[in-house]
Structures are given as C-alpha cells and as structure tokens.
N, C-alpha and C positions, 0 to 999 in steps of 0.2 A: 759599519755594514754588517755585519752579522746579525748586530743588536736591533737594526732596523728591520733585517728580515723575520728573525724571532716575535717582534711586535705585530708585524703585516701576517703573519701566520695566525697569531694570536688574536687578532681581530679578524681574519676571515672565520674562525671555529666559532668564536662569540657569534658571528651573525650567521652562520650555519647551526650551531644550535639553538636559537634565536625563533629561525624559520621552521626549525623540524617540532620544536616543542610549543609553538604560537599554537597550533589549533588545541591542544590538551590543556594550555594553560586558560587559553580564551574561555573555552568552554566550560572550564571549574568556575572563573568567574561569574559567567551567565548563570550557571547552575545556584551558585550563592545567592544573586539577586532574584532568581525564580524563588527558590525557596523561601528568601526572606519577604517578598511579595505575598507568597502563600500563607505564612505564618501570620504576618499583618492583619491578611483577611480573614482568617480564621477567631484571631483577636478580638479583631473589631465588631466579629459576627456574634460573638460572645456576649456582648453588651447589648444586643439587640433584645426587646421583649419579644414574646413568642407571637403576639399579635401585630406588631408590627412587622414581621416576616411574613405573615399571612397576608396580610393585605398587600407587600410587594408581589408575592406569589401571584395572588388574586387578578394584579393588574397587568402580570405577565401573561397570566393565562387569556387575559380579554384581549390584549394585541395578539395575541395568535391566533384567535378566532375570529379576530377582524381579518388577518391574512387569509384566511380561508374565501372571503369574500374579493379578496383582488386579484384580478386577471395579471399572470406573471409577475407574481412579487418579486422576486429576484431585481428585474430590471425597472418594477415600477415605481416612480416617485411617492406614490400613498402609501408605501409601507415603510416609507421612513418618518412618516408622522407619530409622534410619540417614541419613536425608538431609542434616542440618548437619553430619555427618563427616565427608561424603563430598565429595571434589574442592574440597578447603579448605585447600588445603599449608601457608598464612600465617596461619589463624585470622584472616582478615579478611573472607571471605566474597565473596573475587574467584575466580572460576570462570575467565577467560580475559577475552578480547574477541571483539568481533565488527566486522567490517570491510566496508563497501558503497562500493567507489569511486566507483560512480556518481554518488551523491549526497554524495561526499566525509565519510563517516562511520567513526570508529575510535573505538568505547565499550567501555570495562570492562565484563564481565558479572558479576553478583553472584547470589547464592542470595537469592531472594525477591522478592515484586512489592511488597512495602510501600513507604510513600511515601517514604520515606528513601532507599531505594534508588532509585526510579526518577525521583527529583528529578534525580540527579546522572550514572545511568547508566543501564545495561541489566537489568533483573532476569529470572532463570531462574523460571519457571512450577512451584510446587512438584507434585509427582506429575506429571509431563511427564520424559522421559529427562535423563539428564544427561549434557552437550554432548561426548560424547567419540566418538561415532560407532557404527557397528556397525549390521548388521541387526537389525531390529526394533526399532528406537527411532526417536522421536518428539520432538524437543526444542522448548520452547516458550519464547520469550524477548519480553518487553514493557518497551513505556517509554511517557513522553508524547509527544505532539507538541501543536503550537501552544503552548508555554510561551513569555512574552516573555522568559525566563531563560535559557534553554537550548535549543539546537536538536533533539539527541536524534533520535526519528524521524517530527519535521513533514514530513521529504520521502520518507517510505514511500510515500505515493501515486503518487510520481513512477517507480517501479520497475515493470519490463513482463517478461512472461514471457519466459525466455531471461535476463534477468539474471543476473548471479553475486554471491556474497557469502562471506564467510570465516569462519570460527569458528576463532580460536588458542587452544588448550587444550593445556598442559604440554608444549609445544613442537611440537604437531603443528598445521597449516594444515589443516583441514579445509573444503572448497570443496562450496558448492552452488549449482544451476542452479533460478532459479523456474519453478517447474509449476504454480502455481495461485494467484489473488489472487480472494479474494471478501469480501463486506461482511454480517456477521451479527449478528443480536441478542445481548445481553451473556451471555444463557443458553445461546446455541447453541455446545455443544461437539462435536458430531458431528467437525468438520474436523479437531480436534487427538484424534483418537485414535490410537494406535499399531498398525499392520499388521506381522505379525510378517516378511516379507518386503522391506520399504522401510526406507529411512534417510532420515527428513526433518527440516527444520527448519522450525517456523513462527514468523515476528517478525510481533506483532501491535499496534497501539495502536487511541485512541478516534477516534471520526469522527463525524459532520463536525467541526471546528474548533469549539471553544466552547459545542458543541450534544451531540456526546460519546452518541448513544442509541445508535451502533451499534460495531462492533468490525471493523478493517480487518486481514484476516490474509493473508500474504505468505508461502508455503509453495517453500522450496527441496528439492532433493532432491541428494543425495551423489553428484558426480562425481569421478573420477580422474582428475587430467592426466598424462601419462607424462613429463612434463617434473618432476613431484615426486615423484621417485625413493623419497623419505623416507616420504612419504604412502602410495604403493602399497606398500612392503615392510609398514609399520607396519600398514595395514588387512589386508593379509594374513597377517601374525601372528596379530593379533588373531581373526581369522576361525577359527583352529585352535584358539583356548580354550575 
C-alpha cells in the first residue's frame, strides 16, 4: 500500500514538473527551430550572385509600386496577383528576419499570416508592402503573443517610442525607429494604410493576453544610420529606380 502511494505521488510530481517546465522547454525548442531556419536562409543567400539578388529586389519594388495604385490593398484581391512569387528566392515562403534587441527577438518572416506560419515565426500580411523598404511602403507583420509554446511577440508591449528594430531581407539590414504605438479593434485598418512619402513597418499582435479583443500596433519609420554604408548606398540606388 505504501509503495503504491509512493508511486502515485511520484507520478503526480512528474506531471506537475512537466506542466511547470513545458513553456520553457517548448520555447527553447521553438527558438532552436527558428534559429536553424534563419541560418539556412543566410547560408542559401550567400550562394546567390549579386545580380540575382538585385533582380529579386527590383521585382519586389515593382510589386510595391503597383500596390499604390490599388484601392484598399489589404482587402483587395488584386493585391494578391504576383504576391506568392515575389520575395521567395528559396521557395519556402521565407522573406527575411525581424530583430528586436530590446526584447531579445530574432524571428523569421514568412509569406501570409495563416496559423501554420504564426505558430513558428512572423507572418507578412498580404496586401501590405513587401519588406524591401523604399518610399511609399508600409509593411505589416504579425504573430502570436502569450503562447505557452513560443515567445514570439509576447513582449511587444514592452517596446517604447524611440526603440528600434531591424528587418534583414536579401542581405540588407533595414532599421526602423518606433514612432507610434496604438491599440485598435480587429477591423480598424486605417493605421495600416500606405503613405506615398513614408517608409513604415508595423508589427501587430492580439491583446490583451488570453482575451484578444484588440490589436496592438507598433509602427516604425525607416532611419538611415551613417555607420551602415551599405544600407545608405542601397537605399540611394533604389530611389533612382
């Protein structure tokens, strides 16, 4: 009898420990998967010729320019024409990465915001600008927050005006400084519109945790750092296109 009780309590202890440590272990496993995807992307990119990369960027620029001609691109099927074929050099849906040093985030960015994508990384919202920068662009990316299995955008609410984040796409590091943080209802998309003379990226996630009645929108505007000569050169070159 005493032996049976001992086994029972050991099983309970094991179950309790499993529940307690599950979020930490699961997040660690997901982090390894995300890091592997980023490394594979970077390694594959290193095999590309410079001309190939420029051609991919030019096609993405053209797609973004066409978005300016479409009314309500986030809800207009016309914005989906050519979307899947753009900025997908390795045919796995990965566009690049987003890095937010303040909250220790480095995540892959994929086409679309379907559940399969936002369980493991960050999704790009179709109908928003492709993340290659340039005036008249507004890229929108999103993922979960509050998941027990992965951190993702859980700490997005810790960011403040003036904080910075980086999108790394096709070898370019595009830096954005946060200039707006707002909370809106799911159907309120006014803050996501493209402005012809602006260069924005908005990150969004559901809020509050577990309730998800609203959306937290964190917007950054592109800044150019003098120390990143490659970024300045690339931006100036593509402005002339």
